[in-house]
C-alpha positions in Angstrom: -25.5 1.4 10.3 -25.7 0.0 13.9 -24.4 -2.7 15.1 -26.8 -5.3 15.4 -28.1 -4.3 11.9 -24.7 -5.3 10.2 -24.9 -9.0 11.9 -28.3 -9.5 10.8 -27.1 -8.6 7.0 -23.8 -10.5 7.1 -25.9 -13.1 8.6 -28.1 -13.0 5.7 -26.0 -12.9 3.2 -23.7 -15.9 5.0 -20.6 -14.1 4.9 -17.6 -15.1 7.8 -14.4 -12.8 8.1 -12.0 -14.7 6.3 -8.5 -14.6 8.6 -6.0 -15.0 4.9 -7.3 -11.0 4.0 -7.1 -9.9 7.5 -10.8 -8.7 8.0 -11.6 -6.7 11.5 -14.1 -4.4 11.0 -14.2 -0.6 12.4 -18.0 -0.3 14.5 -16.9 2.7 16.2 -18.7 6.0 14.4 -16.9 8.3 16.8 -13.2 6.1 15.3 -14.6 7.1 12.1 -15.5 10.8 12.1 -12.4 10.8 14.5 -10.5 9.5 11.1 -11.6 11.5 8.7 -11.7 14.6 10.5 -8.3 14.0 11.5 -7.8 13.9 7.2 -8.9 16.7 6.9 -11.4 15.0 3.5 -13.4 18.0 1.7 -14.5 18.1 -1.9 -12.0 18.7 -3.7 -10.4 15.2 -2.4 -10.2 12.0 -4.2 -9.9 9.9 -1.3 -8.2 5.8 -2.4 -9.3 3.6 0.4 -8.1 0.2 0.8 -9.9 -2.7 2.6 -13.4 -1.6 2.4 -15.4 -4.2 5.0 -18.2 -3.1 5.8 -18.2 0.0 4.3 -18.6 1.9 7.5 -15.8 4.0 6.8 -16.5 4.7 3.3 -20.1 5.8 3.9 -18.3 8.7 6.2 -15.6 9.7 3.7 -18.3 9.2 0.8 -19.8 12.5 3.0 -16.9 14.6 3.1 -14.2 14.0 -0.2 -16.1 14.8 -3.8 -15.5 11.5 -4.7 -14.3 7.6 -3.1 -12.7 5.0 -5.3 -12.4 1.7 -3.2 -10.1 -1.2 -3.6 -11.6 -4.7 -2.1 -10.3 -8.1 -2.9 -12.9 -10.3 -0.9 -16.3 -10.5 -3.6 -18.1 -11.5 -1.2 -18.7 -8.5 0.1 -20.8 -7.4 -2.8 -23.6 -8.0 -1.5 -23.2 -6.1 1.5 -22.2 -2.7 0.3 -24.8 -3.1 -2.1 -27.0 -2.8 0.1 -25.0 -0.1 3.1 -23.9 2.1 0.3 -26.8 2.1 -2.0 -26.8 6.3 -1.3 -23.2 6.6 -1.7 -23.7 7.8 -5.7 -20.0 9.3 -5.3 -18.6 6.2 -4.6 -17.2 2.9 -6.7 -15.8 0.3 -5.2 -13.1 -2.4 -7.4 -13.8 -6.3 -6.0 -9.4 -6.3 -7.2 -6.3 -7.2 -5.3 -4.7 -3.5 -5.1 -1.3 -4.3 -5.5 -1.8 -5.7 -8.9 -4.3 -3.1 -9.6 -3.8 -0.7 -12.6 -3.6 2.9 -10.8 -2.5 5.1 -13.5 -5.4 4.4 -15.7 -7.9 4.1 -12.5 -7.6 7.0 -11.4 -7.6 8.8 -15.1 -11.0 9.4 -14.9 -11.6 11.6 -11.8 -10.8 15.4 -11.2 -10.0 16.6 -8.0 -7.2 19.0 -6.2 -5.9 16.3 -3.7 -5.4 12.7 -3.9 -5.2 11.2 -0.5 -5.3 7.0 0.5 -7.1 6.4 3.4 -7.0 2.8 4.6 -8.0 0.0 7.5 -4.8 -2.0 6.9 -3.8 -5.1 7.8 -0.3 -5.6 9.0 1.5 -7.2 7.0 0.3 -6.0 3.8 0.6 -1.9 5.0 4.2 -1.8 3.5 3.9 -3.8 0.3 0.9 -0.3 -0.5 3.1 2.2 1.1 5.6 0.6 -1.4 3.2 -0.2 -4.4 2.2 4.1 -4.4 6.0 5.0 -4.4 7.1 2.8 -6.9 4.0 3.6 -9.6 4.9 7.6 -9.1 0.9 8.1 -8.4 1.1 11.9 -6.9 -0.7 11.5 -3.3 -1.2 14.1 -1.2 -1.5 12.1 1.3 -1.7 8.9 3.2 -3.3 7.9 6.6 -3.3 4.1 7.3 -4.5 2.4 10.4 -2.4 -0.3 11.4 -1.1 -2.4 14.6 0.7 -0.2 16.9 3.9 -1.8 17.1 3.9 -1.3 12.7 2.7 2.3 13.1 5.6 2.9 15.5 8.2 0.8 13.6 7.0 3.2 10.4 7.8 7.3 12.1 11.1 5.6 14.5 13.6 8.0 15.4 17.4 7.1 15.3 18.3 5.8 18.9 15.1 3.7 19.2 14.6 0.6 18.8 12.4 0.4 16.3 14.5 2.5 13.9 15.0 0.2 10.9 15.9 1.1 6.4 12.1 0.9 6.6 11.4 3.9 8.7 14.3 5.8 6.3 12.6 5.2 3.9 9.7 6.5 4.7 11.3 9.7 5.8 12.8 10.5 2.9 9.3 10.8 1.3 7.1 11.9 3.9 6.5 13.4 7.2 4.7 11.1 8.9 3.0 11.7 12.5 0.3 10.0 14.4 -3.1 10.9 14.6 -4.6 8.8 17.5 -4.1 5.6 19.0 -7.1 2.7 18.5 -8.7 0.2 21.1 -8.8 -3.4 19.7 -12.4 -2.9 21.1 -14.1 -1.0 17.9 -13.5 -3.5 15.7 -15.5 -7.0 14.7 -14.3 -9.4 15.6 -11.7 -8.1 17.9 -8.1 -8.0 17.1 -5.4 -9.4 19.6 -3.5 -5.8 19.5 -4.0 -2.3 19.0 -3.8 0.4 16.7 -2.7 3.4 15.8 -3.7 5.3 13.1 -0.6 7.1 11.1 -1.0 10.2 8.2 2.2 10.4 5.9 1.7 13.4 4.2 4.0 14.2 0.9 7.3 16.2 1.4 7.2 18.9 -0.8 11.0 19.0 -1.0 12.6 15.6 -0.5 15.9 15.2 0.5 19.1 15.8 -2.3 19.7 12.2 -2.9 22.1 12.2 -6.7 21.0 8.2 -6.9 18.4 6.7 -5.4 19.3 3.2 -6.5 22.4 3.7 -4.5 21.3 5.2 -1.4 18.3 2.6 -1.4 20.6 0.0 -1.2 23.3 1.5 1.4 19.7 1.6 3.9 18.8 -1.9 3.1 23.2 -2.7 3.2 23.4 -1.1 6.8 20.2 -3.0 8.3 21.4 -5.7 6.8 21.7 -7.2 10.6 21.3 -4.6 12.9 23.5 -4.9 15.5 26.2 -5.1 14.0 28.5 -2.3 13.0 28.5 -0.5 9.6 32.8 -1.9 9.3 30.9 -5.8 9.3 27.2 -4.8 7.2 28.8 -2.7 4.7 32.1 -4.7 4.2 31.6 -4.7 0.2 32.2 -0.9 -0.2 35.1 2.1 -0.1 34.3 2.0 4.0 37.5 4.4 3.9 35.5 6.9 1.9 33.2 6.6 4.6 34.9 6.7 7.5 35.9 9.9 6.2 32.0 10.6 5.7 31.4 9.6 9.3 34.3 11.4 11.2 31.8 14.6 10.0 30.0 13.8 12.9 31.9 12.1 14.9 31.1 8.8 14.0 33.2 6.3 13.0 32.8 2.4 11.1 31.9 1.1 14.6 28.8 3.2 14.6 25.5 1.1 13.7 22.7 1.8 11.3 20.6 2.0 14.1 22.3 5.7 15.4 22.4 7.9 12.2 19.9 10.0 10.8 18.8 10.4 7.6 20.9 13.0 6.4 24.1 11.2 6.9 23.4 8.2 5.0 22.1 10.6 2.4 25.8 12.2 2.5 27.5 8.9 2.2 24.9 7.7 -0.9 25.7 10.6 -2.9 29.5 10.0 -2.1 31.1 6.7 -2.6 
């Protein structure tokens, strides 16, 4: 659908962009094609799309995937999507907040070999969505999200960088993370104030050997509670003597900051405290 047609359809249906949903629709076909191609969607794949917008990405996904299961929080888009996706019979749209969805139940009716989540997301909702997928134990093979560039850089940050934080470690525990492409702010309607990045999270075949995930998650969170402070300050309620013994193996001591430590070191500490 051309931009002119889309604008006309939105006008006819009295649609207004809603800031509270962070709505910025992709209008560039080249970017849409790049996202789908780089995601390697095929006829064995069920795609969950979160935030359908006007359906431009959905339409392309439906051409390549076995099925597309969509979640859209804004019910005022229904008239527009009924029109733009009327010929795409393998698309189901659930008008519901994804964070409240019963994914296990919704997925039960589908047969598929691969499960991908693909979405163009406002930055404030990206982390809760990924957390829900992990916490609901949804066995996704891949998550491909377009997010604000700054947020995407944090997701894939490495030790000793400004962006590296507890979320970087949490995500790298579960996924291999890489950038697929940069996206200019000019490909959206309305145009946001920042550029975006498309990031891929692919499932790790083997997770790190963590004895107790709750202890591991808490350790990471506590280590970064004040990012510029040392472990000695942030982990006062832990057995510091034991932690220091582990750190010495890696040529560190308690004066180290959490941002200097790799995930392997955190795993070792969590398994031995």
